[in-house]
N, CA, C, O and the ligand as a Tripos MOL2 file, in Angstrom:
@<TRIPOS>MOLECULE
protein
  237   235    60     0     0
PROTEIN
NO_CHARGES

@<TRIPOS>ATOM
      1 N          67.1770   78.3800   69.1180 N.3       1 MET1
      2 CA         66.0700   77.5420   68.5590 C.3       1 MET1
      3 C          66.1060   77.7180   66.9870 C.2       1 MET1
      4 O          65.0550   77.7760   66.3500 O.2       1 MET1
      5 N          67.2000   77.7930   66.4520 N.am      2 ALA2
      6 CA         67.2340   77.9970   64.9620 C.3       2 ALA2
      7 C          67.5190   76.7920   64.1320 C.2       2 ALA2
      8 O          67.5280   76.8520   62.9030 O.2       2 ALA2
      9 N          67.7780   75.5750   64.8770 N.am      3 PHE3
     10 CA         67.9720   74.5010   64.0260 C.3       3 PHE3
     11 C          66.8880   73.6130   63.7500 C.2       3 PHE3
     12 O          67.1010   72.4340   63.4680 O.2       3 PHE3
     13 N          65.7220   74.1050   63.8120 N.am      4 ASN4
     14 CA         64.6060   73.3130   63.4860 C.3       4 ASN4
     15 C          63.8460   74.1000   62.4070 C.2       4 ASN4
     16 O          63.2150   75.1150   62.7020 O.2       4 ASN4
     17 N          63.9110   73.6370   61.1910 N.am      5 ASP5
     18 CA         63.2500   74.4600   60.1250 C.3       5 ASP5
     19 C          61.9450   73.7120   59.6700 C.2       5 ASP5
     20 O          61.3010   74.0590   58.6810 O.2       5 ASP5
     21 N          61.6150   72.6620   60.4740 N.am      6 GLN6
     22 CA         60.2450   71.9850   60.1980 C.3       6 GLN6
     23 C          59.1600   72.8080   60.7290 C.2       6 GLN6
     24 O          58.0070   72.6100   60.3480 O.2       6 GLN6
     25 N          59.4390   73.7070   61.5710 N.am      7 GLY7
     26 CA         58.3620   74.5090   62.2780 C.3       7 GLY7
     27 C          57.6310   73.5430   63.2870 C.2       7 GLY7
     28 O          57.2770   72.4370   62.8770 O.2       7 GLY7
     29 N          57.4000   73.9020   64.5390 N.am      8 GLY8
     30 CA         56.5980   73.1210   65.3050 C.3       8 GLY8
     31 C          57.3300   72.5210   66.5480 C.2       8 GLY8
     32 O          58.0260   73.2240   67.2810 O.2       8 GLY8
     33 N          57.1460   71.2470   66.7380 N.am      9 ALA9
     34 CA         57.4740   70.6880   67.9870 C.3       9 ALA9
     35 C          58.7940   70.8770   68.7030 C.2       9 ALA9
     36 O          58.9010   70.8350   69.9290 O.2       9 ALA9
     37 N          59.8310   71.0950   67.8300 N.am     10 GLY10
     38 CA         61.0710   71.3060   68.4930 C.3      10 GLY10
     39 C          62.0120   70.2800   68.6570 C.2      10 GLY10
     40 O          63.2210   70.5060   68.7000 O.2      10 GLY10
     41 N          61.4570   69.0310   68.7610 N.am     11 PHE11
     42 CA         62.4460   67.9460   68.8520 C.3      11 PHE11
     43 C          61.8580   66.9960   67.7410 C.2      11 PHE11
     44 O          60.6610   67.0070   67.4550 O.2      11 PHE11
     45 N          62.7460   66.2060   67.1590 N.am     12 GLN12
     46 CA         62.4950   65.2650   66.2220 C.3      12 GLN12
     47 C          63.2700   63.9570   66.4670 C.2      12 GLN12
     48 O          64.4960   63.9460   66.5790 O.2      12 GLN12
     49 N          62.5250   62.8910   66.5420 N.am     13 LYS13
     50 CA         63.1970   61.5780   66.8440 C.3      13 LYS13
     51 C          63.6500   61.0480   65.5270 C.2      13 LYS13
     52 O          63.0920   61.3370   64.4680 O.2      13 LYS13
     53 N          64.7220   60.2310   65.6340 N.am     14 LYS14
     54 CA         65.0140   59.4510   64.4240 C.3      14 LYS14
     55 C          64.0790   58.3920   64.2960 C.2      14 LYS14
     56 O          63.7180   57.7110   65.2560 O.2      14 LYS14
     57 N          63.6470   58.2250   63.0380 N.am     15 MET15
     58 CA         62.7370   57.1480   62.7500 C.3      15 MET15
     59 C          63.3770   56.0350   61.8810 C.2      15 MET15
     60 O          64.0940   56.3370   60.9280 O.2      15 MET15
     61 N          63.1230   54.7770   62.2060 N.am     16 TYR16
     62 CA         63.7080   53.7340   61.3420 C.3      16 TYR16
     63 C          62.6270   53.2150   60.3920 C.2      16 TYR16
     64 O          61.5290   52.8460   60.8090 O.2      16 TYR16
     65 N          62.9490   53.2000   59.1970 N.am     17 GLN17
     66 CA         62.0060   52.6890   58.2840 C.3      17 GLN17
     67 C          62.1110   51.2790   57.9160 C.2      17 GLN17
     68 O          63.2280   50.7740   57.8060 O.2      17 GLN17
     69 N          60.9910   50.5600   57.7040 N.am     18 GLY18
     70 CA         61.0130   49.1450   57.5020 C.3      18 GLY18
     71 C          59.7940   48.5590   57.0530 C.2      18 GLY18
     72 O          58.9130   49.2700   56.5700 O.2      18 GLY18
     73 N          59.6640   47.3320   57.1680 N.am     19 ASN19
     74 CA         58.5050   46.6280   56.7130 C.3      19 ASN19
     75 C          58.2300   45.4760   57.7170 C.2      19 ASN19
     76 O          58.6810   44.3430   57.5540 O.2      19 ASN19
     77 N          57.4610   45.8480   58.7600 N.am     20 TRP20
     78 CA         57.1850   44.9690   59.7420 C.3      20 TRP20
     79 C          55.7140   44.7130   60.0090 C.2      20 TRP20
     80 O          54.9210   45.3630   59.3300 O.2      20 TRP20
     81 N          55.2540   43.8860   60.8740 N.am     21 GLN21
     82 CA         53.9620   43.6960   61.1830 C.3      21 GLN21
     83 C          53.7250   43.6250   62.5720 C.2      21 GLN21
     84 O          54.4920   43.0150   63.3170 O.2      21 GLN21
     85 N          52.6130   44.2670   63.0090 N.am     22 CYS22
     86 CA         52.2110   44.2680   64.4250 C.3      22 CYS22
     87 C          51.8870   42.9190   64.8730 C.2      22 CYS22
     88 O          51.1110   42.2290   64.2120 O.2      22 CYS22
     89 N          52.4360   42.4810   65.9770 N.am     23 SER23
     90 CA         52.1450   41.1030   66.4960 C.3      23 SER23
     91 C          50.7520   40.9450   67.0610 C.2      23 SER23
     92 O          50.2600   39.8250   67.1960 O.2      23 SER23
     93 N          50.1330   42.0110   67.3820 N.am     24 LYS24
     94 CA         48.9790   41.9580   67.9770 C.3      24 LYS24
     95 C          47.6670   42.1710   67.0960 C.2      24 LYS24
     96 O          46.7530   41.3480   67.1530 O.2      24 LYS24
     97 N          47.6050   43.2440   66.3210 N.am     25 CYS25
     98 CA         46.5210   43.3900   65.4800 C.3      25 CYS25
     99 C          46.8650   43.2300   63.9440 C.2      25 CYS25
    100 O          46.0030   43.3340   63.0710 O.2      25 CYS25
    101 N          48.1580   42.9750   63.6960 N.am     26 GLY26
    102 CA         48.5820   42.6110   62.2850 C.3      26 GLY26
    103 C          48.6460   43.7210   61.2880 C.2      26 GLY26
    104 O          48.7230   43.5430   60.0730 O.2      26 GLY26
    105 N          48.6070   44.9580   61.9310 N.am     27 ALA27
    106 CA         48.8210   46.1880   61.0680 C.3      27 ALA27
    107 C          50.1740   46.1920   60.5640 C.2      27 ALA27
    108 O          51.0790   45.6580   61.2050 O.2      27 ALA27
    109 N          50.3860   46.8110   59.3560 N.am     28 ALA28
    110 CA         51.6040   47.0470   58.8910 C.3      28 ALA28
    111 C          52.4160   48.0940   59.5760 C.2      28 ALA28
    112 O          51.9160   49.1990   59.7870 O.2      28 ALA28
    113 N          53.6410   47.8160   59.9380 N.am     29 ILE29
    114 CA         54.4160   49.0550   60.5970 C.3      29 ILE29
    115 C          55.5160   49.3410   59.6630 C.2      29 ILE29
    116 O          56.2790   48.4320   59.3370 O.2      29 ILE29
    117 N          55.6580   50.5460   59.2030 N.am     30 THR30
    118 CA         56.5280   50.9960   58.2470 C.3      30 THR30
    119 C          57.6470   52.0150   58.8850 C.2      30 THR30
    120 O          58.6090   52.4710   58.2690 O.2      30 THR30
    121 N          57.3260   52.2570   60.1860 N.am     31 GLU31
    122 CA         58.2480   53.1960   60.8270 C.3      31 GLU31
    123 C          58.2650   53.0540   62.3300 C.2      31 GLU31
    124 O          57.2250   52.9690   62.9840 O.2      31 GLU31
    125 N          59.4630   53.0310   62.8570 N.am     32 LEU32
    126 CA         59.5850   52.7940   64.3000 C.3      32 LEU32
    127 C          60.4960   53.8720   64.9080 C.2      32 LEU32
    128 O          61.4250   54.3340   64.2450 O.2      32 LEU32
    129 N          60.2530   54.2580   66.1000 N.am     33 PRO33
    130 CA         61.1780   55.2550   66.7410 C.3      33 PRO33
    131 C          62.3930   54.6500   67.2550 C.2      33 PRO33
    132 O          63.2380   55.3590   67.8010 O.2      33 PRO33
    133 N          62.5580   53.3420   67.1200 N.am     34 PHE34
    134 CA         63.7330   52.6840   67.5760 C.3      34 PHE34
    135 C          64.1260   51.5210   66.6190 C.2      34 PHE34
    136 O          63.3220   51.0560   65.8110 O.2      34 PHE34
    137 N          65.3610   51.0920   66.7460 N.am     35 GLU35
    138 CA         65.7030   50.0320   65.8070 C.3      35 GLU35
    139 C          65.2820   48.6470   66.3850 C.2      35 GLU35
    140 O          65.7900   48.2590   67.4370 O.2      35 GLU35
    141 N          64.4140   47.9340   65.7540 N.am     36 PRO36
    142 CA         63.8020   46.7140   66.3510 C.3      36 PRO36
    143 C          64.8590   45.6530   66.4500 C.2      36 PRO36
    144 O          65.6810   45.4860   65.5480 O.2      36 PRO36
    145 N          64.8360   44.9470   67.5310 N.am     37 ASP37
    146 CA         65.6720   43.8750   67.7480 C.3      37 ASP37
    147 C          65.2360   42.7710   67.0250 C.2      37 ASP37
    148 O          64.0750   42.3720   67.1110 O.2      37 ASP37
    149 N          66.2500   42.1340   66.1710 N.am     38 PRO38
    150 CA         65.8240   41.0240   65.3480 C.3      38 PRO38
    151 C          65.2060   39.8000   66.0630 C.2      38 PRO38
    152 O          64.4030   39.0450   65.5130 O.2      38 PRO38
    153 N          65.6520   39.6630   67.3530 N.am     39 SER39
    154 CA         65.1010   38.6150   68.1200 C.3      39 SER39
    155 C          63.7700   38.8360   68.7030 C.2      39 SER39
    156 O          63.1610   37.9160   69.2500 O.2      39 SER39
    157 N          63.2840   40.0660   68.6000 N.am     40 ARG40
    158 CA         61.9610   40.3900   69.0670 C.3      40 ARG40
    159 C          61.0290   40.8150   68.0140 C.2      40 ARG40
    160 O          60.0220   41.4690   68.2850 O.2      40 ARG40
    161 N          61.3590   40.4370   66.7420 N.am     41 MET41
    162 CA         60.5220   40.7720   65.6180 C.3      41 MET41
    163 C          59.0420   40.4200   65.7100 C.2      41 MET41
    164 O          58.1440   41.0760   65.1840 O.2      41 MET41
    165 N          58.8790   39.2680   66.4650 N.am     42 ASP42
    166 CA         57.5360   38.7030   66.7070 C.3      42 ASP42
    167 C          56.9040   39.3520   67.7260 C.2      42 ASP42
    168 O          55.7760   38.9560   68.0210 O.2      42 ASP42
    169 N          57.4250   40.3400   68.3800 N.am     43 LYS43
    170 CA         56.6720   41.0370   69.4740 C.3      43 LYS43
    171 C          56.6000   42.4700   69.1180 C.2      43 LYS43
    172 O          56.3540   43.2930   69.9990 O.2      43 LYS43
    173 N          56.7960   42.8310   67.8830 N.am     44 LEU44
    174 CA         56.5850   44.1990   67.6030 C.3      44 LEU44
    175 C          55.1500   44.5940   67.6170 C.2      44 LEU44
    176 O          54.2490   43.8470   67.2360 O.2      44 LEU44
    177 N          54.9550   45.9430   68.1250 N.am     45 LEU45
    178 CA         53.6230   46.3950   68.2330 C.3      45 LEU45
    179 C          53.4760   47.6500   67.3890 C.2      45 LEU45
    180 O          54.4460   48.4050   67.3150 O.2      45 LEU45
    181 N          52.3600   47.9380   66.7510 N.am     46 CYS46
    182 CA         52.1130   49.0590   65.9980 C.3      46 CYS46
    183 C          51.8940   50.1980   66.9870 C.2      46 CYS46
    184 O          51.6730   49.9260   68.1680 O.2      46 CYS46
    185 N          51.9420   51.3800   66.5900 N.am     47 ARG47
    186 CA         51.8320   52.5230   67.4380 C.3      47 ARG47
    187 C          50.6080   52.4120   68.3740 C.2      47 ARG47
    188 O          50.6630   52.6600   69.5780 O.2      47 ARG47
    189 N          49.5880   52.0480   67.7680 N.am     48 GLN48
    190 CA         48.2890   52.1070   68.5870 C.3      48 GLN48
    191 C          48.3640   50.9310   69.7270 C.2      48 GLN48
    192 O          48.0220   51.1410   70.8910 O.2      48 GLN48
    193 N          48.8110   49.7740   69.2960 N.am     49 CYS49
    194 CA         48.8990   48.6800   70.3610 C.3      49 CYS49
    195 C          49.9720   49.0580   71.4070 C.2      49 CYS49
    196 O          49.8730   48.7410   72.5920 O.2      49 CYS49
    197 N          50.8810   49.6720   70.9500 N.am     50 HIS50
    198 CA         52.0080   50.1070   71.9170 C.3      50 HIS50
    199 C          51.4100   51.1080   72.8960 C.2      50 HIS50
    200 O          51.6850   51.0280   74.0940 O.2      50 HIS50
    201 N          50.6450   51.9980   72.4460 N.am     51 MET51
    202 CA         50.1980   53.0760   73.2980 C.3      51 MET51
    203 C          49.1750   52.4190   74.3000 C.2      51 MET51
    204 O          49.1360   52.7950   75.4710 O.2      51 MET51
    205 N          48.3930   51.4850   73.8450 N.am     52 GLU52
    206 CA         47.4990   50.7290   74.8860 C.3      52 GLU52
    207 C          48.3250   49.9680   75.8470 C.2      52 GLU52
    208 O          47.9350   49.8720   77.0110 O.2      52 GLU52
    209 N          49.4770   49.3950   75.4520 N.am     53 ARG53
    210 CA         50.1300   48.6290   76.3730 C.3      53 ARG53
    211 C          50.7960   49.4340   77.3760 C.2      53 ARG53
    212 O          50.8430   49.0610   78.5480 O.2      53 ARG53
    213 N          51.3700   50.6390   76.9340 N.am     54 VAL54
    214 CA         51.9730   51.4940   77.8160 C.3      54 VAL54
    215 C          50.9470   52.0720   78.8690 C.2      54 VAL54
    216 O          51.2600   52.2930   80.0390 O.2      54 VAL54
    217 N          49.8180   52.2710   78.3920 N.am     55 ARG55
    218 CA         48.7520   52.7900   79.2740 C.3      55 ARG55
    219 C          48.3860   51.7080   80.3060 C.2      55 ARG55
    220 O          48.1030   52.0270   81.4610 O.2      55 ARG55
    221 N          48.3920   50.4780   79.9070 N.am     56 SER56
    222 CA         48.0930   49.4220   80.8840 C.3      56 SER56
    223 C          49.1400   49.2320   81.8870 C.2      56 SER56
    224 O          48.8710   48.7840   83.0020 O.2      56 SER56
    225 N          50.3560   49.5640   81.5220 N.am     57 PHE57
    226 CA         51.5090   49.4390   82.3600 C.3      57 PHE57
    227 C          51.3810   50.4880   83.5730 C.2      57 PHE57
    228 O          51.7620   50.2270   84.7140 O.2      57 PHE57
    229 N          50.8650   51.5660   83.2290 N.am     58 ARG58
    230 CA         50.8960   52.8220   84.0830 C.3      58 ARG58
    231 C          49.7920   52.8740   85.0880 C.2      58 ARG58
    232 O          49.4550   53.9500   85.5820 O.2      58 ARG58
    233 N          49.2380   51.7820   85.3970 N.am     59 ARG59
    234 CA         48.1850   51.9020   86.4360 C.3      59 ARG59
    235 C          48.6330   51.4510   87.8010 C.2      59 ARG59
    236 O          47.8550   51.4990   88.7540 O.2      59 ARG59
    237 ZN         48.6800   46.6630   66.4570 Zn       60 ZN60
@<TRIPOS>BOND
     1     1     2 1
     2     2     3 1
     3     3     4 2
     4     3     5 am
     5     5     6 1
     6     6     7 1
     7     7     8 2
     8     7     9 am
     9     9    10 1
    10    10    11 1
    11    11    12 2
    12    11    13 am
    13    13    14 1
    14    14    15 1
    15    15    16 2
    16    15    17 am
    17    17    18 1
    18    18    19 1
    19    19    20 2
    20    19    21 am
    21    21    22 1
    22    22    23 1
    23    23    24 2
    24    23    25 am
    25    25    26 1
    26    26    27 1
    27    27    28 2
    28    27    29 am
    29    29    30 1
    30    30    31 1
    31    31    32 2
    32    31    33 am
    33    33    34 1
    34    34    35 1
    35    35    36 2
    36    35    37 am
    37    37    38 1
    38    38    39 1
    39    39    40 2
    40    39    41 am
    41    41    42 1
    42    42    43 1
    43    43    44 2
    44    43    45 am
    45    45    46 1
    46    46    47 1
    47    47    48 2
    48    47    49 am
    49    49    50 1
    50    50    51 1
    51    51    52 2
    52    51    53 am
    53    53    54 1
    54    54    55 1
    55    55    56 2
    56    55    57 am
    57    57    58 1
    58    58    59 1
    59    59    60 2
    60    59    61 am
    61    61    62 1
    62    62    63 1
    63    63    64 2
    64    63    65 am
    65    65    66 1
    66    66    67 1
    67    67    68 2
    68    67    69 am
    69    69    70 1
    70    70    71 1
    71    71    72 2
    72    71    73 am
    73    73    74 1
    74    74    75 1
    75    75    76 2
    76    75    77 am
    77    77    78 1
    78    78    79 1
    79    79    80 2
    80    79    81 am
    81    81    82 1
    82    82    83 1
    83    83    84 2
    84    83    85 am
    85    85    86 1
    86    86    87 1
    87    87    88 2
    88    87    89 am
    89    89    90 1
    90    90    91 1
    91    91    92 2
    92    91    93 am
    93    93    94 1
    94    94    95 1
    95    95    96 2
    96    95    97 am
    97    97    98 1
    98    98    99 1
    99    99   100 2
   100    99   101 am
   101   101   102 1
   102   102   103 1
   103   103   104 2
   104   103   105 am
   105   105   106 1
   106   106   107 1
   107   107   108 2
   108   107   109 am
   109   109   110 1
   110   110   111 1
   111   111   112 2
   112   111   113 am
   113   113   114 1
   114   114   115 1
   115   115   116 2
   116   115   117 am
   117   117   118 1
   118   118   119 1
   119   119   120 2
   120   119   121 am
   121   121   122 1
   122   122   123 1
   123   123   124 2
   124   123   125 am
   125   125   126 1
   126   126   127 1
   127   127   128 2
   128   127   129 am
   129   129   130 1
   130   130   131 1
   131   131   132 2
   132   131   133 am
   133   133   134 1
   134   134   135 1
   135   135   136 2
   136   135   137 am
   137   137   138 1
   138   138   139 1
   139   139   140 2
   140   139   141 am
   141   141   142 1
   142   142   143 1
   143   143   144 2
   144   143   145 am
   145   145   146 1
   146   146   147 1
   147   147   148 2
   148   147   149 am
   149   149   150 1
   150   150   151 1
   151   151   152 2
   152   151   153 am
   153   153   154 1
   154   154   155 1
   155   155   156 2
   156   155   157 am
   157   157   158 1
   158   158   159 1
   159   159   160 2
   160   159   161 am
   161   161   162 1
   162   162   163 1
   163   163   164 2
   164   163   165 am
   165   165   166 1
   166   166   167 1
   167   167   168 2
   168   167   169 am
   169   169   170 1
   170   170   171 1
   171   171   172 2
   172   171   173 am
   173   173   174 1
   174   174   175 1
   175   175   176 2
   176   175   177 am
   177   177   178 1
   178   178   179 1
   179   179   180 2
   180   179   181 am
   181   181   182 1
   182   182   183 1
   183   183   184 2
   184   183   185 am
   185   185   186 1
   186   186   187 1
   187   187   188 2
   188   187   189 am
   189   189   190 1
   190   190   191 1
   191   191   192 2
   192   191   193 am
   193   193   194 1
   194   194   195 1
   195   195   196 2
   196   195   197 am
   197   197   198 1
   198   198   199 1
   199   199   200 2
   200   199   201 am
   201   201   202 1
   202   202   203 1
   203   203   204 2
   204   203   205 am
   205   205   206 1
   206   206   207 1
   207   207   208 2
   208   207   209 am
   209   209   210 1
   210   210   211 1
   211   211   212 2
   212   211   213 am
   213   213   214 1
   214   214   215 1
   215   215   216 2
   216   215   217 am
   217   217   218 1
   218   218   219 1
   219   219   220 2
   220   219   221 am
   221   221   222 1
   222   222   223 1
   223   223   224 2
   224   223   225 am
   225   225   226 1
   226   226   227 1
   227   227   228 2
   228   227   229 am
   229   229   230 1
   230   230   231 1
   231   231   232 2
   232   231   233 am
   233   233   234 1
   234   234   235 1
   235   235   236 2
@<TRIPOS>SUBSTRUCTURE
     1 MET1         2 RESIDUE 1 A MET
     2 ALA2         6 RESIDUE 1 A ALA
     3 PHE3        10 RESIDUE 1 A PHE
     4 ASN4        14 RESIDUE 1 A ASN
     5 ASP5        18 RESIDUE 1 A ASP
     6 GLN6        22 RESIDUE 1 A GLN
     7 GLY7        26 RESIDUE 1 A GLY
     8 GLY8        30 RESIDUE 1 A GLY
     9 ALA9        34 RESIDUE 1 A ALA
    10 GLY10       38 RESIDUE 1 A GLY
    11 PHE11       42 RESIDUE 1 A PHE
    12 GLN12       46 RESIDUE 1 A GLN
    13 LYS13       50 RESIDUE 1 A LYS
    14 LYS14       54 RESIDUE 1 A LYS
    15 MET15       58 RESIDUE 1 A MET
    16 TYR16       62 RESIDUE 1 A TYR
    17 GLN17       66 RESIDUE 1 A GLN
    18 GLY18       70 RESIDUE 1 A GLY
    19 ASN19       74 RESIDUE 1 A ASN
    20 TRP20       78 RESIDUE 1 A TRP
    21 GLN21       82 RESIDUE 1 A GLN
    22 CYS22       86 RESIDUE 1 A CYS
    23 SER23       90 RESIDUE 1 A SER
    24 LYS24       94 RESIDUE 1 A LYS
    25 CYS25       98 RESIDUE 1 A CYS
    26 GLY26      102 RESIDUE 1 A GLY
    27 ALA27      106 RESIDUE 1 A ALA
    28 ALA28      110 RESIDUE 1 A ALA
    29 ILE29      114 RESIDUE 1 A ILE
    30 THR30      118 RESIDUE 1 A THR
    31 GLU31      122 RESIDUE 1 A GLU
    32 LEU32      126 RESIDUE 1 A LEU
    33 PRO33      130 RESIDUE 1 A PRO
    34 PHE34      134 RESIDUE 1 A PHE
    35 GLU35      138 RESIDUE 1 A GLU
    36 PRO36      142 RESIDUE 1 A PRO
    37 ASP37      146 RESIDUE 1 A ASP
    38 PRO38      150 RESIDUE 1 A PRO
    39 SER39      154 RESIDUE 1 A SER
    40 ARG40      158 RESIDUE 1 A ARG
    41 MET41      162 RESIDUE 1 A MET
    42 ASP42      166 RESIDUE 1 A ASP
    43 LYS43      170 RESIDUE 1 A LYS
    44 LEU44      174 RESIDUE 1 A LEU
    45 LEU45      178 RESIDUE 1 A LEU
    46 CYS46      182 RESIDUE 1 A CYS
    47 ARG47      186 RESIDUE 1 A ARG
    48 GLN48      190 RESIDUE 1 A GLN
    49 CYS49      194 RESIDUE 1 A CYS
    50 HIS50      198 RESIDUE 1 A HIS
    51 MET51      202 RESIDUE 1 A MET
    52 GLU52      206 RESIDUE 1 A GLU
    53 ARG53      210 RESIDUE 1 A ARG
    54 VAL54      214 RESIDUE 1 A VAL
    55 ARG55      218 RESIDUE 1 A ARG
    56 SER56      222 RESIDUE 1 A SER
    57 PHE57      226 RESIDUE 1 A PHE
    58 ARG58      230 RESIDUE 1 A ARG
    59 ARG59      234 RESIDUE 1 A ARG
    60 ZN60       237 GROUP 0 **** ****
């Protein structure tokens, strides 16, 4: 466990930086844990809306 000098969680996801907008609440999105598909730019969700959606899927 020596290759993490950030201290903490132990795994780090690659984050993609950009300038997008949430299709649901309109919030600015500057970082995503995946590379957004250009054809789905209009379906991007901010972290919060994404969490809500995931939660609603899991019932
Ligand atoms: Zn949102």
